[in-house]
VMD Tcl script that draws the C-alpha trace (Angstrom):
set ca {
  {0.00 0.00 0.00}
  {1.29 3.38 -0.86}
  {0.57 6.70 0.83}
  {-2.16 7.71 -1.64}
  {-4.16 4.56 -0.95}
  {-3.85 5.08 2.81}
  {-4.99 8.72 2.46}
  {-7.88 7.63 0.24}
  {-9.02 4.98 2.73}
  {-8.62 7.42 5.64}
  {-10.64 10.04 3.76}
  {-13.43 7.53 3.07}
  {-13.54 6.39 6.72}
  {-13.62 10.01 7.95}
  {-16.45 10.85 5.53}
  {-18.42 7.81 6.69}
  {-17.89 8.78 10.36}
  {-18.97 12.36 9.66}
  {-22.10 11.05 7.90}
  {-22.95 8.76 10.82}
  {-22.30 11.59 13.29}
  {-24.52 13.96 11.27}
  {-27.27 11.34 11.17}
  {-27.08 10.87 14.95}
  {-27.21 14.64 15.50}
  {-30.25 14.85 13.20}
  {-32.03 12.10 15.13}
  {-31.20 13.84 18.42}
  {-32.50 17.19 17.14}
  {-35.75 15.60 15.95}
  {-36.30 13.94 19.33}
  {-35.63 17.20 21.18}
  {-38.02 19.07 18.90}
  {-40.74 16.48 19.42}
  {-40.38 16.70 23.19}
  {-40.34 20.48 22.99}
  {-43.50 20.36 20.90}
  {-45.25 18.32 23.59}
  {-44.16 20.74 26.31}
  {-45.14 23.80 24.29}
  {-48.47 22.27 23.30}
  {-49.37 21.94 26.97}
  {-48.14 25.47 27.64}
  {-50.12 26.90 24.74}
  {-53.26 25.21 26.03}
  {-52.61 26.67 29.45}
  {-52.07 30.13 27.97}
  {-55.32 29.85 25.99}
  {-57.24 28.90 29.15}
  {-55.64 31.77 31.06}
  {-56.48 34.26 28.34}
  {-60.10 33.09 28.27}
  {-60.28 33.49 32.05}
  {-58.77 36.96 31.79}
  {-61.23 37.86 29.04}
  {-64.14 36.74 31.23}
  {-62.84 38.76 34.18}
  {-62.40 41.88 32.04}
  {-65.90 41.49 30.62}
  {-67.28 41.21 34.13}
  {-65.40 44.33 35.24}
  {-66.55 46.17 32.13}
  {-70.18 45.23 32.73}
  {-70.09 45.92 36.47}
  {-68.00 49.08 36.69}
  {-67.37 50.84 33.42}
  {-70.71 50.65 31.65}
  {-72.66 52.36 34.48}
  {-70.05 55.14 34.56}
  {-70.38 56.01 30.87}
  {-73.79 57.73 31.17}
  {-72.60 59.56 34.30}
  {-69.52 60.96 32.59}
  {-71.55 61.80 29.49}
  {-74.04 63.76 31.59}
  {-71.17 65.51 33.40}
  {-69.55 66.50 30.09}
  {-72.86 67.84 28.83}
  {-73.42 69.90 31.98}
  {-69.87 71.26 31.79}
  {-70.32 72.23 28.12}
  {-73.66 73.88 28.91}
  {-72.07 75.82 31.80}
  {-69.25 77.07 29.54}
  {-71.73 78.10 26.86}
  {-73.87 80.01 29.36}
  {-70.79 81.71 30.83}
  {-69.61 82.74 27.35}
  {-73.07 84.10 26.59}
  {-73.27 86.14 29.81}
  {-69.65 87.32 29.74}
  {-69.58 88.44 26.13}
  {-69.14 92.11 25.36}
  {-71.88 93.83 23.39}
}
mol new
graphics top color blue
foreach p $ca { graphics top sphere $p radius 0.5 }
foreach p [lrange $ca 0 end-1] q [lrange $ca 1 end] { graphics top cylinder $p $q radius 0.2 }
display resetview
């Protein structure tokens, strides 16, 4: 065997080992991604449930607190505008 044959065989063995190593890494990455998918799927479901609960709470607060205040603030704004209009009318110069 000469040096070129030894280098050729060594190159082939190294390429085969790199291919096997790459295949093992690919299998490992796929397994990690599948496990991560399971974990995230449970987390996403939990986040969806939490957001629905938060939405229900906000709707309850809106119905109980904010909606009754809207007519009150509207009436207050109207009275304030009327007061300013009357003051402008009485304080204008002829």
